[in-house]
C-alpha positions in Angstrom: 63.3 197.5 59.3 62.1 194.0 59.6 60.6 193.3 63.0 58.5 190.9 64.9 55.3 192.2 66.2 56.2 192.8 69.8 55.5 195.4 72.6 59.0 196.9 71.7 57.9 197.3 68.0 54.5 198.8 69.0 56.3 201.4 71.2 58.9 202.1 68.6 56.2 203.1 66.1 55.2 205.9 68.4 58.8 207.4 68.5 60.4 206.6 65.1 59.4 210.0 63.8 61.7 211.6 66.2 64.6 209.8 64.5 63.4 210.7 61.1 63.2 214.4 62.1 66.6 214.4 63.7 68.4 212.6 60.8 66.4 213.0 57.7 66.4 209.3 57.3 63.2 207.6 56.3 62.4 204.4 58.3 60.0 201.8 56.9 58.8 199.2 59.4 57.8 195.8 58.1 56.5 193.7 61.0 55.1 190.2 61.2 53.4 188.1 63.9 56.1 186.0 65.7 55.0 182.7 64.3 55.7 184.1 60.7 58.5 186.3 61.6 61.4 183.9 61.9 60.9 182.4 58.5 60.7 185.9 57.0 63.8 187.1 58.8 65.7 184.0 57.7 64.7 184.5 54.2 65.7 188.2 54.3 69.2 187.8 55.8 70.1 184.9 53.4 68.8 186.7 50.3 71.2 187.7 47.5 69.4 191.0 47.3 69.0 193.3 50.2 65.6 193.2 51.9 66.1 195.0 55.3 68.7 197.2 56.9 67.9 196.5 60.5 66.2 193.5 61.8 65.2 191.8 65.1 66.9 188.5 65.9 66.6 186.0 68.8 69.9 186.2 70.7 70.3 182.5 70.9 71.1 179.8 68.3 69.3 181.9 65.7 71.9 184.7 65.8 74.8 182.2 66.3 73.8 180.3 63.1 73.6 183.5 61.2 77.1 184.5 62.5 78.4 181.0 61.4 77.0 181.6 57.9 78.6 185.0 57.7 75.4 186.9 57.0 75.2 189.3 59.9 77.4 192.5 60.2 79.8 192.8 63.2 78.8 196.0 65.2 82.0 196.3 67.1 83.8 198.4 64.3 80.9 200.9 64.6 81.0 201.0 68.3 84.7 201.6 68.3 84.5 204.4 65.8 84.1 207.8 67.5 82.8 209.2 64.1 80.0 206.8 64.2 79.0 206.3 67.8 78.5 209.0 70.5 81.0 208.9 73.3 78.3 208.6 75.9 76.8 205.4 74.3 78.6 203.2 76.8 78.3 199.5 76.0 79.4 198.7 79.5 75.9 200.0 80.7 74.7 196.5 79.5 75.5 193.7 82.0 78.2 191.4 80.5 75.8 188.5 80.5 73.5 190.2 78.1 76.3 190.7 75.7 77.6 187.2 76.0 74.9 185.7 73.7 75.9 188.0 70.9 79.7 187.9 71.0 81.5 185.7 68.6 83.6 183.7 68.3 82.6 182.2 71.5 85.4 181.9 74.0 87.9 184.1 72.1 89.6 186.9 74.1 88.3 189.7 71.8 85.0 188.6 70.2 82.9 191.0 68.3 79.4 192.0 69.0 76.7 191.1 66.4 73.4 192.3 68.0 72.4 195.0 70.4 69.8 193.7 73.1 66.4 195.4 73.0 64.2 193.4 75.3 65.0 190.7 77.8 63.3 188.2 80.2 65.1 186.9 83.3 63.6 184.0 85.1 62.3 185.3 88.5 59.9 184.5 91.3 56.4 185.9 91.4 54.3 185.4 94.5 50.7 186.1 95.5 51.0 188.3 98.6 47.5 187.3 99.9 48.3 183.5 99.8 51.7 183.9 101.2 50.2 185.8 104.1 47.5 183.3 104.7 49.5 180.1 104.4 53.1 181.2 105.3 52.6 184.1 107.7 53.8 186.5 105.1 57.3 184.9 104.9 58.7 184.7 101.4 60.9 181.5 101.0 64.6 182.5 101.3 66.2 179.4 99.6 65.1 177.1 96.7 64.6 174.3 99.2 62.3 176.5 101.2 60.3 177.5 98.1 59.6 173.9 97.1 58.7 173.0 100.6 56.5 176.1 101.0 54.7 175.4 97.6 54.1 171.8 98.7 52.6 173.0 102.1 50.2 175.3 100.4 48.9 172.7 98.0 48.4 170.3 100.8 46.4 172.9 102.8 44.6 174.4 99.7 41.8 171.8 99.5 42.1 171.5 95.8 41.2 175.2 95.3 44.7 176.9 96.0 47.9 175.4 94.8 51.5 176.1 95.7 52.8 176.9 92.3 52.0 177.4 88.6 54.6 176.2 86.1 55.1 175.3 82.5 54.9 171.6 82.4 54.1 170.2 79.1 56.6 168.2 77.0 57.9 171.1 74.9 61.1 172.8 74.1 59.5 176.0 75.4 60.4 174.9 78.9 64.1 175.3 78.1 64.7 178.8 79.4 62.7 178.7 82.6 64.1 175.4 83.4 67.7 176.4 82.7 67.4 179.4 84.8 66.4 177.2 87.8 69.3 174.8 87.0 71.7 177.8 86.8 70.6 178.7 90.2 71.5 175.2 91.5 74.8 175.5 89.5 76.0 178.4 91.5 79.1 180.4 90.9 81.0 178.1 88.6 81.3 179.2 84.9 78.8 178.1 82.4 80.4 179.4 79.2 78.8 179.2 75.9 78.5 177.5 73.6 78.2 174.5 76.0 76.5 176.3 78.9 76.2 174.0 82.0 75.4 170.9 80.1 78.9 170.0 78.7 82.3 170.2 80.2 84.0 172.4 77.7 83.5 169.8 74.9 80.7 168.3 73.1 82.1 164.8 73.8 81.7 165.5 77.6 78.1 165.8 78.5 77.4 166.2 82.1 73.8 165.9 82.6 74.3 163.5 85.6 76.1 166.3 87.5 74.5 166.5 91.1 73.9 170.3 90.7 71.9 169.5 87.5 70.0 166.8 89.3 69.2 169.3 92.1 68.0 171.9 89.6 65.7 169.6 87.8 64.3 168.3 91.1 63.5 171.9 92.0 61.5 172.3 88.9 59.8 168.9 89.4 59.1 169.8 92.9 57.3 173.1 91.9 55.4 171.2 89.2 54.3 168.6 91.8 52.9 171.5 94.0 50.7 172.7 91.0 47.3 171.7 89.8 46.7 168.0 88.5 46.7 169.3 84.9 50.2 170.9 85.3 52.0 168.6 82.9 49.8 170.0 80.1 50.6 173.6 80.8 52.4 175.9 78.5 53.3 179.5 79.4 49.8 180.8 78.6 48.1 178.3 80.9 50.7 178.9 83.7 50.3 182.6 83.5 46.5 182.5 83.4 46.3 180.1 86.4 48.5 182.4 88.4 46.8 185.6 87.3 43.4 184.2 88.4 44.8 183.9 92.0 44.8 180.1 92.0 48.6 179.7 92.9 51.0 181.2 95.4 54.1 181.1 93.4 55.1 181.3 89.7 58.7 181.1 88.3 58.9 182.3 84.8 59.9 185.3 82.6 60.1 188.6 84.3 58.3 190.2 81.3 55.0 188.8 82.6 55.1 191.1 85.6 53.5 194.2 84.1 50.6 192.2 82.8 49.8 190.9 86.3 49.3 194.5 87.4 46.7 195.1 84.7 43.4 195.0 86.5 41.4 194.5 83.3 43.0 191.2 82.8 44.4 190.1 86.1 42.6 189.2 89.3 45.8 189.7 91.3 46.7 193.3 90.3 48.3 195.0 93.3 48.7 191.7 95.1 51.8 190.3 93.3 55.2 190.2 94.9 58.5 190.0 93.0 61.8 188.5 94.0 65.0 187.2 92.3 65.2 183.4 92.4 65.9 182.3 95.9 69.5 180.9 96.1 70.1 177.2 96.0 73.5 177.7 97.7 75.2 180.8 99.2 73.5 184.2 99.3 72.8 184.9 95.6 70.0 183.6 93.5 71.4 183.0 90.0 69.2 182.6 86.9 69.1 182.8 83.2 68.0 185.2 80.6 66.7 185.3 77.0 66.9 188.3 74.7 65.6 189.8 71.4 68.2 192.0 69.7 68.7 194.1 66.7 71.3 193.5 64.1 72.3 194.6 60.5 72.4 192.0 57.8 75.5 191.7 55.6 73.3 192.3 52.5 72.2 195.8 53.6 73.4 198.6 51.3 72.8 201.2 54.0 74.8 200.0 56.8 75.8 203.4 58.2 72.3 204.6 58.3 71.2 201.3 59.8 73.9 201.8 62.6 72.7 205.3 63.2 69.2 203.9 63.8 70.4 201.1 66.0 72.5 203.6 68.0 69.5 205.8 68.6 67.0 203.0 69.4 69.5 201.5 72.0 70.7 204.8 73.4 70.2 205.4 77.2 67.2 207.5 76.5 65.4 205.3 74.2 66.2 202.1 76.1 64.3 203.5 79.1 61.5 204.8 76.8 61.0 201.6 74.9 61.6 199.4 77.9 58.5 200.6 79.7 56.5 198.7 77.1 58.4 195.5 77.6 59.4 195.6 81.4 62.8 194.5 80.2 65.2 197.4 79.6 68.8 196.0 79.1 70.7 199.0 80.2 71.5 199.4 84.0 70.9 203.1 83.7 67.2 202.5 82.6 66.4 201.1 86.0 67.3 204.4 87.6 65.5 206.5 85.0 62.6 208.3 86.7 60.1 207.7 84.0 60.9 204.1 83.7 60.8 203.5 87.5 57.5 205.4 87.8 55.8 203.3 85.0 56.4 200.0 86.6 55.7 198.3 90.1 58.3 199.3 92.7 58.8 195.7 93.8 59.1 194.6 90.2 61.8 197.1 89.6 63.9 196.2 92.6 63.6 192.4 91.9 64.4 192.4 88.2 67.2 195.0 88.6 68.8 192.7 91.1 68.1 189.5 89.1 69.7 190.9 85.9 73.0 191.3 87.6 73.2 187.4 88.2 71.9 185.8 85.1 73.5 184.0 82.3 72.2 183.2 78.7 70.1 180.1 78.6 71.4 179.2 75.1 73.3 176.2 73.8 74.9 176.6 70.4 74.6 173.1 68.9 72.5 171.6 66.2 70.0 169.1 67.6 69.7 170.9 71.0 65.9 171.0 70.8 65.9 167.2 70.8 68.0 167.2 73.9 65.7 169.7 75.7 62.8 167.2 75.2 64.9 164.6 77.0 65.5 167.0 79.9 61.8 167.6 80.2 61.3 163.9 80.1 63.7 163.6 83.1 61.8 166.4 84.9 58.5 164.4 84.4 60.2 161.3 85.7 61.3 163.1 88.9 57.8 164.4 89.1 56.5 160.8 88.9 58.8 159.6 91.8 62.0 158.6 90.1 64.9 159.6 92.3 66.8 162.6 90.7 70.1 160.7 90.6 68.5 157.9 88.6 66.7 160.3 86.3 69.8 162.1 85.4 71.9 159.0 84.8 69.2 157.9 82.3 69.3 161.3 80.9 73.1 161.2 80.4 72.9 158.0 78.5 70.0 159.2 76.3 72.0 162.4 75.4 75.1 160.6 74.4 73.0 158.3 72.2 71.1 161.3 70.6 74.2 163.3 69.9 76.4 160.5 68.5 
């Protein structure tokens, strides 16, 4: 196995002996820090000689690019073979949105699956219960408009010590997933199919960055940034999570997987004081969002594919999804969120919020070369709105810049 050092990997090490005893298959885990892992993984799956039989892969453009290159094994034949997959495996236990980012060809009626999700993050709302009680009378905002207004109010009354929100704000592609989750909320019920997501109207030649819903979503992000500390435009995820965990901000919109860390009293000043909720709706009654996932796949160059699938089936079974999911706070299977041990290990409010949010998420990915450059242009538009540019003007400029960048 070739894995990134990750909470899922750390927990897997504690249980892999069970698989070895049950099957007689020896498992060797080679794991690397995430900043090294991607290069190692790409070298391994492109190698003319087998390097790994199972590997972790980002279920975004990384997996899509590998599929395009024909170097990753389709898993659908294994799933459909009753001699290779237990009848109770039940792929439908994974919400359809989680499978969408690993199903190719995109848009075809019967795509094949190329990765099984193992850990996900959905972009949700965290709030400091004490600050919401003090400044808002305990009322959690019910819509995105109310959230931005509430965050602004708290910053105005916080005397430079307490702020309405903590958000990632620096000019970096790392904003893409949280930002897309908020824009998906503003987008609402209309489809946002891959590979284009919300940003293109079914064709790369039809960008729609000036759509009013995109303008609204970006203005929400900018509004939350505006309610943050003066240094917010320099914040990455580490800075924003630290600021919130120190009790300095009322609201934080980001990856659900940060939740368990906020309940760690050794490292968090707000343990026991955190509330959790799906993103408040921009329209209608449902708050939509996005998600990002790690998955496991089998490389084409593996010479032990049946054994590899047996391991993948075991590691992503209902039982093991719940066991390993405790370490990540992001078990993909619906059934895990009803598993007594999984539920007992995590905060009840966290369980309820993420279980609800995961039914209303879509992948945040865009499968197109050069997308990272476009993401920086989107961040620039958010910064312009933050600085006072009307959202409609900011997205019109963004639309022109994207056309120039992609032509």
